[in-house]
C-alpha positions in Angstrom: -47.6 35.4 101.9 -49.2 35.5 98.8 -50.8 32.7 97.9 -53.4 31.5 95.4 -52.7 34.8 93.9 -53.0 35.8 89.9 -50.9 38.9 89.2 -51.1 41.6 86.6 -47.9 43.3 85.6 -49.6 46.5 87.2 -48.8 44.9 90.8 -45.2 43.8 89.4 -43.5 45.8 87.2 -40.8 47.7 88.2 -41.3 46.4 92.3 -38.9 44.9 94.9 -39.9 41.8 96.4 -37.8 40.8 99.4 -38.2 37.9 101.6 -41.4 37.0 100.1 -43.2 34.0 100.0 -45.2 32.9 96.5 -47.2 29.5 96.9 -49.8 28.4 93.8 -49.8 31.7 92.1 -50.1 32.8 88.7 -47.6 35.9 86.8 -48.9 34.2 83.5 -48.1 36.7 80.4 -46.4 39.4 83.0 -44.4 41.7 82.4 -41.6 42.1 84.8 -39.5 44.8 83.4 -37.4 45.8 85.7 -38.5 43.7 88.7 -36.1 42.3 91.8 -37.2 39.3 93.7 -34.2 39.0 96.8 -34.4 36.1 99.0 -38.1 34.7 97.6 -40.0 31.6 97.1 -42.2 30.6 94.4 -44.2 27.4 95.2 -46.0 25.8 92.9 -45.6 29.1 90.6 -47.1 29.5 86.7 -44.7 31.3 84.9 -46.0 31.2 81.3 -45.8 33.7 78.9 -44.3 36.1 81.1 -41.7 38.3 80.1 -38.3 39.0 81.4 -36.5 42.5 81.2 -33.9 43.4 83.3 -35.6 41.4 86.1 -33.7 40.0 88.5 -33.4 37.2 90.9 -31.3 36.5 93.8 -31.7 33.6 96.7 -34.7 32.3 95.2 -36.4 29.0 95.3 -38.6 28.1 92.7 -39.6 24.7 94.0 -42.4 22.7 91.7 -42.8 25.9 89.9 -43.7 25.9 85.7 -40.8 28.2 84.0 -41.7 26.7 80.7 -41.4 27.6 77.1 -39.8 30.9 78.2 -36.3 33.6 77.5 -34.3 34.8 79.7 -32.8 36.7 77.9 -32.9 40.3 80.0 -32.6 37.8 83.0 -30.0 37.6 86.0 -30.2 35.0 88.4 -27.5 34.6 91.6 -27.4 31.8 93.4 -31.0 30.2 93.0 -32.5 27.2 93.5 -34.8 25.5 90.8 -35.3 22.0 92.6 -38.2 20.6 91.2 -39.4 23.5 88.7 -40.6 22.3 85.2 -38.3 24.7 82.8 -38.5 23.6 79.5 -37.9 24.8 76.1 -36.1 27.9 77.8 -33.3 30.0 76.2 -30.4 31.2 78.3 -28.2 33.8 76.7 -27.0 37.2 77.1 -26.2 39.7 74.8 -23.1 42.6 75.5 -24.5 46.2 75.4 -27.9 45.4 74.1 -25.5 44.1 71.1 -27.7 41.2 69.7 -25.0 39.8 67.7 -22.2 39.7 70.7 -23.1 37.2 73.5 -21.9 37.4 77.0 -21.4 34.9 80.0 -24.8 33.9 81.6 -23.8 33.5 85.1 -25.3 30.5 87.0 -23.0 29.6 89.0 -24.1 28.5 92.5 -27.5 27.7 90.7 -29.3 24.3 91.5 -31.0 22.4 89.2 -31.8 19.1 91.5 -34.4 17.1 89.9 -35.2 19.7 88.0 -37.0 18.9 84.2 -34.9 20.7 81.7 -35.6 19.1 78.6 -35.0 20.8 74.7 -33.5 24.0 76.8 -30.7 26.4 75.5 -27.7 27.5 77.5 -25.4 29.6 75.8 -22.0 31.0 77.3 -23.5 29.8 80.2 -20.7 29.9 83.4 -22.2 26.9 85.3 -19.7 26.3 87.9 -20.3 24.3 91.2 -23.9 24.1 89.7 -25.8 20.9 90.9 -28.1 19.0 88.3 -28.4 15.9 90.2 -31.0 13.7 88.8 -32.4 16.9 86.4 -34.2 15.7 82.9 -31.4 17.4 80.3 -32.7 15.6 77.2 -32.3 17.0 74.1 -30.8 19.8 76.4 -27.7 21.8 74.2 -25.2 23.3 76.1 -23.2 25.9 73.7 -20.0 27.6 74.6 -20.6 26.6 78.4 -18.4 26.4 81.6 -19.3 23.6 83.3 -16.6 23.1 85.8 -16.6 21.3 88.7 -20.5 20.5 87.5 -22.1 17.0 88.5 
């Protein structure tokens, strides 16, 4: 368990983390290039100014964490729970084969956004199949060409 830790990118960049718990930790300004997280929990963590470059999250939870003003274009999320997180002014979109003109689907299916603050975030070509947005703040959110099938 990591508690009240201020990370620098040398501790994280290119590393694989599995079944780790991060509590009140700060990842501020870190470049998370080639970093992967599997079955991790980030409780009350701050990701301000992070750069996500080929960063993957699988089966992770982010309760009460701050993930605002971030670009997730170079990230993958699979079956993650963002309940009670603050994710304002974020960009979710992905491009094909490093071509910044052609977008591809950003798969967020199976994710949970219950009680999540997503205000003013932009979602382009995202797959939200079976995603839960129960009691989330969606003020000013843009869903452009997204699949919202079976989404509440």
